[in-house]
C-alpha positions in Angstrom: -36.8 30.6 -39.8 -36.2 32.3 -43.2 -34.4 29.6 -45.1 -33.6 32.0 -48.0 -32.0 34.6 -45.7 -28.5 35.4 -47.1 -28.7 32.8 -49.9 -28.9 35.2 -52.8 -25.9 37.2 -51.4 -23.9 34.0 -50.9 -24.7 32.9 -54.5 -23.7 36.3 -55.9 -20.4 36.1 -53.9 -19.7 32.6 -55.3 -20.6 33.8 -58.9 -18.5 36.9 -58.6 -15.5 35.1 -57.1 -15.3 37.2 -53.9 -17.0 39.6 -51.6 -15.7 42.8 -53.2 -17.0 42.0 -56.6 -20.3 40.8 -55.2 -20.6 44.0 -53.2 -20.2 46.0 -56.4 -22.8 44.0 -58.2 -25.3 44.2 -55.3 -24.6 47.9 -54.5 -23.6 46.9 -50.9 -20.4 47.3 -48.9 -17.9 44.5 -48.8 -18.4 44.4 -45.0 -22.2 43.9 -45.5 -21.6 41.0 -47.9 -19.1 39.4 -45.5 -21.4 39.7 -42.5 -24.3 38.2 -44.4 -22.2 35.2 -45.4 -20.9 34.8 -41.9 -24.5 34.8 -40.5 -25.4 32.1 -43.1 -22.4 30.0 -42.1 -23.3 30.3 -38.4 -26.9 29.2 -39.2 -25.7 26.2 -41.3 -22.9 25.3 -38.9 -20.3 25.0 -41.7 -17.7 27.3 -43.3 -18.7 28.1 -46.9 -15.7 30.2 -48.0 -11.9 29.9 -47.5 -10.9 33.5 -46.6 -7.6 35.3 -47.0 -6.9 39.0 -46.8 -7.5 39.3 -50.6 -9.5 36.4 -51.9 -12.4 34.1 -51.0 -12.9 30.6 -52.5 -15.6 28.0 -51.8 -15.0 25.2 -49.4 -16.1 21.7 -50.4 -19.3 22.2 -48.3 -19.7 25.7 -49.9 -19.5 24.3 -53.4 -22.1 21.7 -52.6 -24.4 24.3 -51.0 -23.8 26.7 -53.9 -24.9 24.2 -56.6 -28.1 23.4 -54.7 -28.8 27.1 -54.0 -28.4 27.8 -57.7 -30.9 25.2 -58.7 -33.4 26.5 -56.1 -33.0 30.1 -57.2 -33.3 29.0 -60.8 -36.7 27.4 -60.0 -37.9 30.5 -58.3 -36.8 32.8 -61.1 -38.3 30.5 -63.7 -41.6 30.6 -61.8 -41.4 34.4 -61.6 -40.7 34.6 -65.4 -43.7 32.4 -66.1 -45.9 34.6 -63.9 -44.5 37.6 -65.6 -45.3 36.1 -69.0 -48.9 36.1 -68.0 -48.7 39.9 -67.6 -46.6 40.6 -70.7 -46.1 37.9 -73.3 -42.6 36.6 -73.8 -41.7 37.5 -77.3 -38.9 38.4 -79.7 -35.8 36.7 -81.1 -32.8 35.3 -79.2 -29.6 34.4 -81.0 -27.8 31.5 -79.4 -24.6 29.6 -80.1 -23.9 26.2 -78.6 -21.6 23.1 -79.1 -22.9 20.9 -81.9 -23.7 17.6 -80.2 -24.5 18.9 -76.8 -26.8 21.5 -78.4 -28.6 18.9 -80.5 -29.1 16.3 -77.8 -29.4 18.3 -74.5 -30.4 21.9 -75.4 -32.8 21.5 -78.3 -35.5 19.6 -76.4 -35.6 22.4 -73.8 -35.8 25.1 -76.5 -38.6 23.2 -78.3 -40.6 23.2 -75.0 -40.1 27.0 -74.7 -41.3 27.5 -78.3 -44.4 25.5 -77.6 -45.1 27.5 -74.4 -44.4 30.9 -75.9 -45.7 31.2 -79.5 -44.2 34.7 -80.1 -40.7 33.6 -79.0 -38.1 33.1 -81.7 -34.7 31.4 -81.7 -31.8 31.9 -84.2 -29.4 29.0 -83.4 -25.8 28.5 -84.3 -24.3 25.0 -83.7 -20.5 25.3 -83.5 -17.7 24.0 -81.2 -15.8 27.2 -81.5 -16.0 30.0 -78.9 -17.9 32.8 -80.6 -17.4 36.4 -79.8 -20.7 37.3 -78.2 -20.5 41.1 -78.9 -18.8 41.1 -82.3 -20.9 38.2 -83.6 -24.1 39.5 -82.2 -25.2 36.6 -80.0 -27.5 37.1 -77.0 -26.1 34.0 -75.3 -23.6 31.2 -75.8 -23.1 27.8 -74.1 -19.5 27.0 -73.2 -17.9 23.9 -71.6 -14.8 23.5 -69.5 -12.8 26.0 -67.4 -13.8 29.6 -68.2 -11.9 32.8 -67.6 -13.7 35.8 -66.1 -14.3 38.6 -68.6 -15.6 41.9 -67.3 -17.8 42.6 -70.2 -19.6 39.2 -69.9 -21.8 37.5 -67.4 -21.5 33.8 -66.7 -23.6 31.1 -64.9 -22.9 27.5 -64.4 -25.9 25.3 -65.4 -24.6 21.7 -65.3 -21.6 19.4 -65.1 -20.8 16.9 -67.8 -19.1 13.6 -66.8 -16.8 11.6 -69.1 -16.5 7.9 -69.4 -14.3 5.3 -71.1 -16.0 2.7 -73.2 -15.5 0.1 -75.9 -17.6 -2.6 -77.7 -17.9 -6.1 -76.2 -16.2 -7.4 -79.4 -13.1 -5.2 -78.8 -12.8 -6.2 -75.2 -13.2 -9.9 -76.1 -10.4 -9.6 -78.7 -8.0 -7.3 -76.9 -8.8 -7.6 -73.2 -10.0 -4.9 -70.8 -7.7 -2.2 -69.4 -7.8 -2.1 -65.6 -5.7 1.0 -65.0 -5.1 4.4 -66.7 -1.6 3.2 -67.7 -3.1 0.1 -69.4 -4.7 2.4 -72.0 -1.3 2.9 -73.6 -1.3 -0.7 -74.7 -4.7 -0.4 -76.5 -6.1 1.3 -79.6 -8.0 4.5 -79.0 -10.4 6.6 -81.1 -9.4 10.2 -80.4 -11.4 13.4 -80.7 -9.6 16.0 -82.8 -10.2 19.7 -82.1 -8.4 22.5 -84.1 -6.3 19.9 -85.7 -4.9 18.4 -82.5 -6.1 15.2 -80.7 -7.6 15.8 -77.3 -5.8 14.1 -74.4 -7.8 12.0 -71.9 -7.8 13.4 -68.4 -8.5 11.6 -65.1 -8.6 13.2 -61.6 -6.2 11.3 -59.4 -5.8 13.6 -56.4 -7.5 16.8 -55.2 -6.6 19.4 -57.9 -4.4 17.0 -59.9 -5.1 15.0 -63.1 -3.4 12.3 -65.0 -3.4 12.9 -68.7 -2.8 10.2 -71.4 -3.1 10.1 -75.2 -3.4 6.5 -76.2 -2.2 5.3 -79.6 -4.9 5.7 -82.3 -5.6 4.6 -85.8 -8.7 6.9 -85.9 -8.8 10.6 -85.1 -12.2 12.3 -85.7 -13.7 15.7 -85.1 -17.2 14.3 -84.6 -18.3 12.8 -81.3 -21.1 10.7 -82.7 -18.8 9.2 -85.3 -16.4 8.3 -82.5 -19.2 6.5 -80.6 -20.2 4.7 -83.8 -16.6 3.6 -84.4 -16.2 2.4 -80.9 -19.5 0.4 -81.2 -18.0 -1.1 -84.4 -15.0 -2.4 -82.4 -12.3 -0.1 -83.7 -11.0 0.9 -80.3 -11.6 2.5 -76.9 -13.3 5.9 -76.7 -13.5 8.7 -74.0 -16.8 10.4 -74.4 -19.5 12.3 -72.4 -21.9 10.1 -70.5 -25.0 11.8 -72.0 -23.8 10.9 -75.5 -23.2 7.2 -74.9 -25.6 6.4 -72.0 -28.2 4.8 -74.3 -25.5 2.7 -76.0 -24.2 1.4 -72.7 -27.7 0.6 -71.6 -28.3 -1.3 -74.8 -25.0 -3.2 -74.5 -23.5 -2.0 -77.8 -20.8 -0.3 -75.6 -19.4 -1.3 -72.3 -18.1 1.1 -69.7 -14.5 0.3 -68.6 -12.3 1.7 -65.9 -15.5 2.2 -63.9 -13.5 2.3 -60.6 -11.3 5.1 -61.9 -12.6 8.6 -60.9 -14.2 10.2 -64.0 -13.5 13.7 -65.2 -16.4 16.1 -65.0 -16.3 19.6 -66.4 -18.7 22.6 -66.1 -21.3 23.8 -68.6 -21.9 27.5 -68.6 -24.2 30.0 -70.1 -22.5 33.3 -71.0 -24.1 36.6 -72.1 -23.1 40.2 -72.5 -23.2 42.3 -69.3 -26.1 44.7 -69.3 -28.0 46.7 -66.7 -31.3 45.3 -67.9 -32.0 41.7 -68.8 -34.9 41.1 -71.1 -37.6 38.7 -69.8 -37.0 36.4 -72.7 -33.3 36.0 -71.9 -34.0 35.6 -68.1 -36.5 32.9 -68.9 -34.1 31.0 -71.2 -31.2 31.1 -68.7 -33.4 30.0 -65.7 -34.9 27.2 -67.8 -31.5 25.8 -68.7 -30.3 26.1 -65.1 -33.4 24.4 -63.7 -33.9 21.7 -66.3 -30.4 20.5 -67.2 -29.4 17.7 -64.8 -26.8 19.0 -62.3 -24.5 16.1 -63.2 -25.1 14.8 -66.7 -24.5 11.1 -66.3 
């Protein structure tokens, strides 16, 4: 049995947001895309897409299968790129923009590995939490987090999910008690992240497609995530931060995870690049490396 049969068409349909858009990208008919997905569903014994006369959206099973297929195809493409690099050396400069802390902690180690493997590859890096204009600012690729809108002049690919957690120092918990529910947070001091001058509310998924949002009182409002983690470890309040940022502090005991029984918000991490007919091998290698080596759920 060919286990890859129909997988690339399914992934393209999921990426494009429907059969018609995927058909245009693949130079196939909409009917051919629909039939390929239907055969894949029949082989797997599950429905991958919710279908209406105009739209198609992934089912829960489809989303799970999609994420695993993406990783598998990324590994294959990365392997192809490495083989190709033996024929023609990966070389040239790539201009990247990425969020400051996520870029430093999670992206830079992967870029360093690529630089070691490909001596003629160059990176021009921009660390910024603002969404750059890829075309106007002259970037080859940017990394964005959170919900993204589809833009016809851009290509986009999800490479990971980031999970949030609520944490505080042992000293804060001993002095102020530990909140047990989301509503309890309003009786505590928080350390809030400020973006574009406004504090970011904390969100928690409570039902399918619904979130509960709170903005606890705060004496400290900062625009630097590491400084928020430092202030929380110093006992100045409760923080809501990405797990990848505070995982080592929780493991060491300087911070304690709280509200562990409350579902945690996770949000997507995407690579975005200008739509072109031809993708340079250096860009393909970079995208596939990020998709293959970033953990699917960054805990």
